C-alpha positions in Angstrom: 61.6 56.1 -87.3 62.7 58.1 -84.2 59.3 57.3 -82.6 59.9 53.6 -82.9 63.4 54.0 -81.4 61.8 55.6 -78.4 59.2 52.9 -78.0 60.8 50.6 -75.5 60.3 49.2 -72.0 62.4 51.9 -70.3 60.3 54.7 -71.8 57.1 52.9 -71.0 58.1 52.4 -67.4 59.0 56.1 -67.2 55.6 57.1 -68.7 53.8 54.9 -66.2 55.9 56.2 -63.3 55.5 59.9 -64.3 51.9 59.9 -65.3 50.3 57.1 -63.2 52.1 55.9 -60.1 53.5 59.3 -59.1 50.5 61.4 -60.3 48.8 63.7 -57.9 45.4 62.4 -59.0 43.4 59.9 -56.9 43.1 56.2 -57.8 39.5 56.7 -58.8 40.3 59.6 -61.1 43.2 57.7 -62.7 41.1 54.6 -63.2 38.3 56.7 -64.6 40.8 58.3 -67.0 41.9 54.8 -68.2 38.3 53.6 -68.5 37.4 56.7 -70.6 40.3 56.1 -72.9 39.3 52.5 -73.3 35.8 53.5 -74.2 36.9 55.9 -77.0 39.6 53.4 -78.1 36.9 50.7 -78.8 34.1 53.1 -80.0 33.3 53.5 -83.7 34.8 57.0 -83.8 37.9 55.9 -85.8 40.4 58.6 -86.4 39.0 60.8 -83.7 39.3 58.6 -80.6 42.4 60.4 -79.2 40.8 63.9 -79.7 37.5 62.8 -78.2 39.2 61.1 -75.2 41.2 64.3 -74.5 38.2 66.6 -74.8 36.0 64.3 -72.6 38.8 64.0 -70.1 39.0 67.8 -70.0 35.3 68.1 -69.6 35.1 65.5 -66.8 38.3 66.9 -65.2 40.2 63.6 -65.6 43.8 63.0 -66.4 44.0 63.9 -70.1 47.4 62.3 -70.8 46.3 59.0 -69.3 43.0 59.1 -71.1 44.6 59.8 -74.5 47.3 57.2 -74.0 44.8 54.5 -72.9 42.6 55.3 -76.0 45.3 53.7 -78.0 44.1 50.2 -77.2 42.9 50.0 -80.8 46.4 49.6 -82.2 46.7 48.2 -85.8 47.3 44.6 -84.7 44.1 44.7 -82.6 41.8 46.5 -85.0 40.4 43.3 -86.7 39.5 42.0 -83.2 37.9 45.3 -82.1 35.9 45.5 -85.4 34.8 41.8 -85.1 33.9 42.3 -81.4 31.7 45.2 -82.4 29.9 43.1 -85.0 29.5 40.2 -82.6 28.1 42.4 -79.9 25.8 44.3 -82.3 24.4 41.1 -83.9 23.8 39.7 -80.4 21.9 42.8 -79.3 19.8 42.9 -82.5 19.4 39.1 -82.3 20.7 38.6 -85.9 22.8 35.8 -87.2 26.5 36.5 -87.5 27.4 36.7 -91.2 30.9 38.1 -90.8 33.9 36.1 -89.9 37.2 37.4 -88.5 38.8 36.9 -91.9 36.0 38.8 -93.8 36.1 42.1 -91.9 36.3 44.6 -94.7 34.5 47.7 -95.8 31.7 45.8 -97.6 30.3 44.0 -94.6 30.7 47.0 -92.4 28.6 49.1 -94.8 25.9 46.4 -94.9 25.7 46.1 -91.1 26.6 49.6 -90.0 23.8 49.9 -87.3 24.8 46.6 -85.7 28.4 47.5 -85.8 27.8 51.0 -84.3 25.6 49.8 -81.5 27.8 46.8 -80.8 31.0 48.8 -80.7 29.5 51.4 -78.4 28.3 48.6 -76.1 31.7 47.0 -76.3 33.3 50.4 -75.5 31.2 50.7 -72.4 32.2 47.1 -71.3 35.8 47.9 -72.0 35.6 51.1 -70.0 34.0 49.3 -67.0 36.6 46.5 -67.1 39.4 49.0 -67.6 38.2 51.0 -64.7 37.8 48.1 -62.3 41.1 46.4 -63.3 43.2 49.5 -63.2 41.6 50.7 -59.9 42.5 47.4 -58.3 46.0 47.6 -59.6 46.4 51.2 -58.5 45.0 50.4 -55.1 47.5 47.5 -54.7 50.6 49.0 -56.1 50.4 52.8 -55.8 52.1 54.3 -52.8 51.1 57.6 -51.1 47.8 57.8 -53.0 46.3 61.3 -52.7 43.0 61.9 -50.9 39.8 61.4 -52.9 38.7 64.5 -54.7 
């Protein structure tokens, strides 16, 4: 319950200020950290997305805190949309008819279409990473003051 009490706009603004707008990392590095987090947040590695985002951010020398935080785009209210998006993308890639509706996303259809879902969600993760990188880079370039030199 204390976590929910701390989840408010003031703490969110403080997190953004401390870890993004006043970070010593360049805009490209920050945007890449956000994009990496988005990739793992949408990817099919459920339950491991934060760990994988942190390890990948460490390996690529990106901002680990921002990568881990941005990997949480797959919050519970968004999970059905992320799952459904993976199915739609996978069925489109494999040129198969879409047999799953947003209301019928359960374990049964996932098991029957695991390959479509895996490929689709990885593709969706790459798209989310690219969009997250571009959008956050533009926002950082516009609003971030005293940006450090490129590394």
